Every structure is written in C-alpha cells, then in structure tokens.
N, C-alpha and C positions, 0 to 999 in steps of 0.2 A: 132451196134456200136453206141455210143453216141458222138454227136458233139456239146455240150453245156458247160457252165461254171460250172454246178452243179455236184456232185458226180455221177459217172454213177451208175445206179441200177444194182446189180448182180442177176439176175433172177435164182431161184432155179429150180431144173429139173421138179418138178411137178406143177409149176405155168404156168398160162397163163395171158399175158399182155392184159387188156382190155382198149381200148380207147373209152371214151363216151362223147356224145353231147346232151345238153339240150337247146332247143330254143323254149318252148311252149308258152311263154309269153313275158315278158319284161326283160328277164335276159338271156344273152348268157353265157352258161357255158360248161366247158371242164374238164373231170376228167380222170386220169390214175389210174388204179387199178391192183394189183396183185393178182389173185385169184387161190386157190387150193382148189377145193372141195367148201365147204360153208364157208372156211376161206376167208376173203378178207382183203387186206392192201391198204389203200388209199395212193397212192403215190404223187398225187398232185389233187387240187380241185380248178380251177380259174373260177370266177364268175364277169361278167361285168354287172352292174345294169343300166338300162335306167331311173331311177327314175328321174334324172334331165332332161330328154328328155320329159318325160310325164307330169311332176307335174303342168306345166302352163296349161294343159287342164283339170286336176282334175281326170285324168284317162288315162287308156292305149289306145292310138291311134294305131290301128292294122297296118296301112300302115307305120307308123313311126317306129313300132316295127320291121317289117320285113326288112325294109331298114337297120336299125341299126345292126341287126343280120348279114346280108349280109356283111357289112362294116367290122365289128370287129370279126368274128368268126375266121379268119387266125390268128390274133394275139392272141386271147385266146386260140386257140389250140397250137400254138408255145410255149407260156409260160407255158401250163400244161405239154407239152412233156419236155421242159426245167427243170422245177421244179422236175420233175419225174426222171430226169437223164436217159432218153431213147431217141432214135430216131425213125423214122417212121418204118425202118426196124424191130425194136424190138416187134411192136404191132402184137398180135395173133387175135384178135377180136375187131371189131368195133360195137359200139352200139350207138342208138340215139333215142330219144321220137318220137313216130309217133302220139300220142294222148294222152289224151285229150288236145286241146288247140286252139290257133288261127291259121287258116288254112296256111297264108302267113308265119307266124313265124315259124310254124313247117316245112314247105317246105325248108326254108333256111338251117335248121340244118340237116333235112334229106337228102338234095342234097349234102351238103358237106360230110356226113358221109357215104353215098352209093358211092360216087366217091372215096372217100379214100379207103373203102373197096374194090372196083373194081381194084384200081391201086396198092393195095398190095396183091391182091388174098386172101383176108381174110374174114372169115364169117362176115355177117352183121346180128344183131339182133335189131329188132324194139321193143322198151319198151313203154307200157302204163304208162303215167306219174303218174297217181293215184297209180297203183300198184308200181311204184318207191317210191314214198312217204312211202307207208307202208314198203317196203322192205328195206329203208334207216334205220329202227329202229334196223335191226339185227345187223349192223356194230358195233362191240365193246360193245354189251350190254349183249349177251348170251340169247337173247329173242327167244323162240321158239313157233310155233303154238301149240294149238289154242288160240286165243285171238280175241277181238273186237277192231277195229281200228276206229279212227274218223279222217276222211280227210277234212279238212277245208281250203280253199283258197279264192281267188277272184273270181274264176268261178266255183268251185266246194264245196259242203258240203254233206258228206255221211258218213253213218255208215256201216262199213263192217265187217262182220264175217269172219276171216282167219282160216280155219280149217286146212290148210296145206300151205307149201311153195308156192305152185301154184294152191291153192284152195280158191276161195273168192266167198262170197255170198253177195250182197248188201241188208242190212236190211232196209234201209231207206235213203232218200236223199231229197234235198230241191225241192220242187215244182216249184219254181220260181227264186228268186234270191239267189245267195249265200251269206254267211256271210259277205265275203270281199267286194262283190258289195255293200252291205248295207252301210258297214263302209265308203267306198269311196264316195259314193254319199251324204250321210248326212255330211261328212267332208267338201266336196265341197259346200254344202249349206251353212255351218256354217263359211266358209272362213279358214278352219283350214289347206288347203294344202294336197298334196298327198305324199305318201299313207295315206289313212283316219284312218286305225287302230291304229297305233303308235300315231297319232296326237290326236284322240279321247281320247285314254288311258291316255296321259298326262294331257290333259284339265280335265278328269274326276277325278284325283287326288285331285282337289281342289273344287270339287263340292259335292253334297249330293244325295241321292236316293229319292227324295221327289216326282219323277214324275213316274207313272206307265203307260207305253205305251202298254205293252202286256197283254190285259184283256182276251183274249178268246183264249185258246190252242187249237190246233187241235186233238180234242179228238177221231174221229174216222177214222184216218189215219194211225194207226200204229205207225212205226218208222219216218214216213215222217215228214218233217217240213217246214215252210215257212218264209220268211223274207221279202217279198213285202209289207205286211200289216204293220209290225213293220216300215220299212222305210217310209212308206207313212205317218204313225201316227206322227212319228218325225218331218217329213218334215212340215206337216200341223200345229203342234204345233209351230214351229219355224215361220211360216208365221203369225200365229196367233198373236205372242207375238210382232212380228215386227209391224204388222198393229194396234197394240195398243200403239205404240210408244216406246216400250221397246226394247233395243238394245241387240243382242245376238252376 
C-alpha cells in the first residue's frame, strides 16, 4: 500500500520494484524503478547535492561528505518513495553503490540499503558505480552493446569496451588524476569556485585558444592518458603570470 500524497503506482504482474541508493561522493541519491526484464521505468529520482557544503574548500572533503549522507539519506529516500507512489512494503529489490568512491560516503549508503533489505527480507544488489554510469545510457535510448564508452568524472576517467550487458573491458584509463580532479584544482587556483568544470567552461567562453599546455602526448601507453602534467603546466603558467604582476 501507498501512504503518501502522490498517485499510488499500480505495479504490473511482471514488474519488480527496485529501490536504489547512491552515495559514492558528494551527492545523496535515491531512485525507484519499475523493471520488467530489460525494460525500465523510472518512477522517481531524488538527488541532494553537497555543492554548498564543499565549495568553500574548493573540493570534496570526505568526512563532511560522509556526515551529510548520514544526515540526509532518510529524507531523500522518503521523498523518492513518495514521488514514486509506493511504500516500503512494495519494494522487491534494494540496490546500492558499493564502489568506486569515497569509503566513508559509500558506507553510509550501503549501511542504509543493507539495513532496509534485511528489514524487508528483500534481495540486495551491490552496484559498481562506473558500470552504473554506462548502464544509465540504456534507459529510454534503445542503445545496445557492443559499443565503446567514455566514463569521465571527478575521480575516474576510463575508456571501456562494452561487449555485452554484463561484459566490460577497460581499454584505457588515467594513470594519475582524473579530468574532474584537474578542473577542480585549476579552478581553485584561479579562484573560480567549485565545482571547477562548469566554472572553467563559463570563463572559457570569453577567452581564446592561444596557449598550448599539452605539448607531449603519451604515445607509448596505448589508450591510457594522464592529466597531472596538464594540471601542473596550467598552475605553473598561472603562477608565472602572477609573479610578473599580471592578474588572472
């Protein structure tokens, strides 16, 4: 039964209701999905962003992220259920991100989801969040394997060959910093705020392409790539300009 103000969802006979939790980094998310084979209908998707918590530090502070997840996850889960039009007894499967991510942040979501699964006597599924990024592209697109996927985030940058729905091969990945890490650190040096990617993109719209920071590609490392050298080159350039009395 549903005990909320939204229209109760009428589950079809062949559907399973999946309740999913995601707390790998700086967003607390909960979603409810109606699944019938490979057909997925998103009933709700609630996300609480911690941007305001971390922006004064110029990046994610793991301890603050973990604490925020613990404080807010009950409210996020309740809103997800309410908007989906279901109650806890309607859940058939519970899922949560188990990696990759910040250990403390992951633990907050895993603990909540495993406790819920135990209370409901429902199966629990742990999800690798990089695979989750890739699988999200199936929803509403008609996409089918095989294809090559680029997974790029604050902590991960990888090129993945997806040969089947559950068959993955990493062709290449960053050897050091991820793309998002480089954006955040450079934005902090420039005083552009957090998150760095959108801030740098906005600032770049009024600039030009007259500076070449990336002069030596990784020719002998296959499909792997690196962002630490690029990040260092940009920061050194900024410091050099500032030492000459020019403001950036």
